[in-house]
C-alpha positions in Angstrom: 109.3 112.4 94.6 111.4 110.5 97.1 111.3 111.6 100.8 107.4 112.9 100.4 104.6 111.1 101.5 101.8 110.0 98.9 98.3 110.9 99.0 96.5 107.5 98.9 92.8 107.1 99.3 92.3 110.6 100.7 95.0 110.2 103.5 98.6 111.0 103.8 100.5 107.6 103.5 104.0 107.0 104.7 105.9 104.4 102.5 106.2 101.0 103.8 109.7 101.1 102.8 111.9 103.7 101.2 115.4 103.2 99.7 117.5 106.5 99.4 120.6 107.0 97.2 121.6 103.3 97.2 124.9 102.5 95.7 126.6 99.2 95.3 130.0 98.8 93.3 131.7 95.6 92.1 135.4 96.1 91.2 134.8 99.8 90.2 131.6 99.1 88.3 128.5 100.8 89.8 125.9 97.9 89.8 123.6 100.4 91.5 124.1 104.0 91.3 122.5 106.3 93.5 118.9 104.7 93.2 115.8 105.8 95.3 112.7 103.9 95.1 109.7 103.5 97.5 106.8 101.3 98.1 103.4 101.8 99.7 100.9 99.4 101.5 98.6 97.5 99.0 100.9 98.5 96.1 102.8 96.8 93.4 105.8 98.4 92.1 107.2 96.5 89.0 111.0 96.6 88.7 112.1 95.9 85.2 115.5 96.4 83.0 117.6 94.4 81.1 120.3 92.1 82.2 122.8 93.9 84.4 120.6 96.8 84.9 120.7 96.4 88.7 117.2 95.4 89.6 118.2 92.2 91.5 121.2 93.9 93.2 118.9 96.5 94.3 116.6 94.2 95.8 119.5 92.2 97.6 120.0 95.1 99.4 116.8 95.2 100.8 116.6 91.5 101.5 120.0 91.8 103.5 121.8 89.7 101.1 124.2 92.5 99.9 125.4 95.1 101.8 125.2 98.7 100.2 128.5 101.0 99.8 126.2 103.9 100.7 122.4 104.8 101.0 119.6 104.5 103.5 116.5 102.3 104.0 113.4 103.5 105.8 110.8 101.1 106.9 107.3 102.9 108.1 109.3 106.2 108.1 112.0 105.2 110.4 115.6 104.1 109.8 116.2 100.4 108.8 119.6 98.7 109.7 119.6 95.7 107.6 122.7 93.8 107.6 121.7 90.3 106.6 118.6 88.3 105.8 117.5 87.8 109.3 117.4 91.6 109.9 115.2 92.0 106.8 112.8 89.3 108.1 112.7 91.2 111.4 111.2 94.2 109.4 108.7 92.0 107.8 110.5 91.6 104.4 110.4 88.5 102.8 111.8 87.3 99.2 110.2 84.7 96.9 113.2 84.1 94.4 112.7 82.3 90.9 114.7 79.4 92.5 112.3 78.8 95.4 114.0 77.8 98.6 111.8 74.8 99.2 113.0 71.2 100.5 111.6 68.9 97.8 111.3 65.9 100.1 109.3 67.7 102.6 105.7 68.3 102.4 104.0 71.8 102.3 103.5 72.3 106.0 107.1 71.3 106.7 108.3 73.8 104.1 106.1 76.6 105.6 107.6 76.1 109.0 110.9 75.3 107.9 113.7 76.7 110.3 110.7 77.8 112.6 109.1 74.4 113.4 106.2 74.0 115.9 107.1 71.6 118.9 105.1 69.9 121.5 105.9 69.5 125.2 108.2 66.9 124.9 110.3 68.6 122.0 108.6 66.5 119.3 107.4 68.1 116.0 103.8 69.3 116.4 102.9 68.2 112.9 99.1 68.6 113.3 99.5 72.2 114.4 101.7 73.0 111.4 99.2 71.4 109.1 96.2 73.3 110.6 98.1 76.6 110.2 99.2 75.8 106.6 95.7 75.0 105.8 94.4 78.3 107.1 96.8 80.4 105.4 96.5 78.6 102.1 92.7 78.9 102.4 93.2 82.5 102.2 95.6 82.4 99.3 94.8 79.3 97.2 91.6 77.6 98.3 92.1 75.0 95.4 95.3 73.8 97.1 94.7 70.3 98.2 98.3 68.6 98.4 99.2 69.1 102.1 100.7 65.8 102.5 102.7 65.5 99.1 106.4 66.1 99.0 106.8 69.5 97.3 108.9 68.0 94.5 105.6 66.4 92.9 104.1 69.6 93.0 103.4 72.1 90.0 105.2 75.2 89.6 102.2 77.2 90.5 101.6 75.1 93.6 105.2 75.4 94.8 104.9 79.1 94.4 101.8 78.9 96.7 103.8 77.2 99.4 106.6 79.7 99.2 104.1 82.7 99.3 102.2 81.0 102.2 105.4 80.6 104.3 106.1 84.4 103.8 102.6 85.5 104.6 102.2 83.1 107.7 105.2 84.9 109.1 103.5 88.2 108.7 105.5 89.7 105.9 104.3 93.1 104.9 106.9 93.7 102.3 107.5 91.1 99.6 110.2 90.8 96.9 109.1 88.6 94.1 111.8 87.9 91.7 110.6 86.4 88.3 107.5 84.5 89.9 106.1 83.3 86.8 109.3 82.1 85.1 109.1 78.5 83.5 105.5 78.4 84.0 102.7 77.6 81.6 99.7 80.0 81.0 97.5 78.4 83.5 100.1 78.1 86.2 101.2 82.0 85.2 97.4 83.0 85.7 97.3 81.2 89.1 100.5 83.1 90.3 99.1 86.3 89.2 95.9 85.8 91.1 98.1 85.2 94.3 99.8 88.3 93.6 96.6 90.2 93.4 95.5 88.5 96.7 98.6 89.8 98.4 97.8 93.3 97.3 94.2 93.1 98.5 95.6 91.9 101.9 97.5 95.1 102.0 101.1 93.9 101.4 103.5 95.9 99.4 105.3 94.1 96.8 108.4 94.7 94.5 107.8 92.5 91.4 110.9 91.7 89.3 110.1 90.3 86.0 111.3 89.9 82.3 107.5 89.5 81.3 106.6 92.9 80.6 102.9 91.7 80.4 103.1 90.6 83.9 104.6 93.8 85.1 102.0 95.9 83.2 99.0 93.8 84.3 99.9 93.5 88.0 101.9 96.7 88.8 100.5 100.1 90.0 103.9 101.9 89.4 106.6 100.6 87.2 110.4 101.6 87.9 112.6 101.2 84.8 116.5 100.5 85.6 119.3 101.2 83.0 123.0 100.6 83.8 122.5 101.0 87.6 120.2 104.0 87.6 116.4 104.6 87.7 115.3 105.9 84.3 111.9 106.8 85.7 109.2 105.5 87.9 105.7 105.9 86.1 102.3 105.2 87.0 101.0 102.3 84.9 97.7 104.1 83.7 100.0 107.0 82.2 102.1 104.7 79.9 101.7 101.7 77.7 103.9 98.6 77.2 105.8 100.4 74.4 106.7 103.3 76.4 108.1 100.9 79.2 109.9 98.9 76.5 111.5 101.9 75.0 112.8 102.9 78.5 114.2 99.5 79.0 116.3 99.4 75.9 117.2 103.2 75.4 117.6 104.1 79.1 115.5 107.4 78.4 112.1 108.5 79.3 109.7 108.4 76.4 109.7 112.1 75.8 113.4 112.3 75.8 113.8 109.6 72.9 113.8 111.0 69.4 111.4 109.6 66.9 114.3 108.1 65.1 115.3 106.0 68.2 111.7 105.0 68.7 111.4 104.0 65.1 114.5 101.9 65.1 113.1 99.9 68.0 110.1 98.8 65.8 107.9 98.1 68.8 
């Protein structure tokens, strides 16, 4: 339940981040209607729902890209005041969007340090230090990555994801929002990005994972929150549901035990 601490590995854990009663309206339409959700250290929460369910809008509130009409955000149990993306970064919240914010003509180190470049005494860029730092963080995340001097426009989709994730991790992200991280990727690259997500989890990050790929969500998530018409239908532990249960909630907007056998039969899932 929201507002309560969770028992994790024998200790009482305060959520990394908690959103309480968040509301966002556009022209009288409730895009997000009183949603509460939380995320713990080393946990992946899948956020799913049909188009217009409100999941991306909810995460834009957390990332500072959208101001809520009402509601509260807590980071580490303390009130957080997030008015813009810079505020979010100050709370160690980073976003990896489907449309990666990378500069195609620059290489991986330049992208990792984009807007936060390291300089030498004379004010010139310290390319060597930026490359060394990028190699260190990439060595943790994706040891097979070798294209440190190649413009990112020439990299594969999975490699580009690696660069975006390396940037977030280098600048000490603790809470990561990943919006459709495997969209438009082939099977091998999808597997690579899944491995990256698991590595982030092992390092103790908390991750909100938005995806239309129910198998991505089910394979990676610890808990799954289903949104429908701006509200949370339910937040469930993955071990207690199967993919059909989740799909039924996405389509019907009801918990599995609330849906009739006729409704479930009509879904043909």
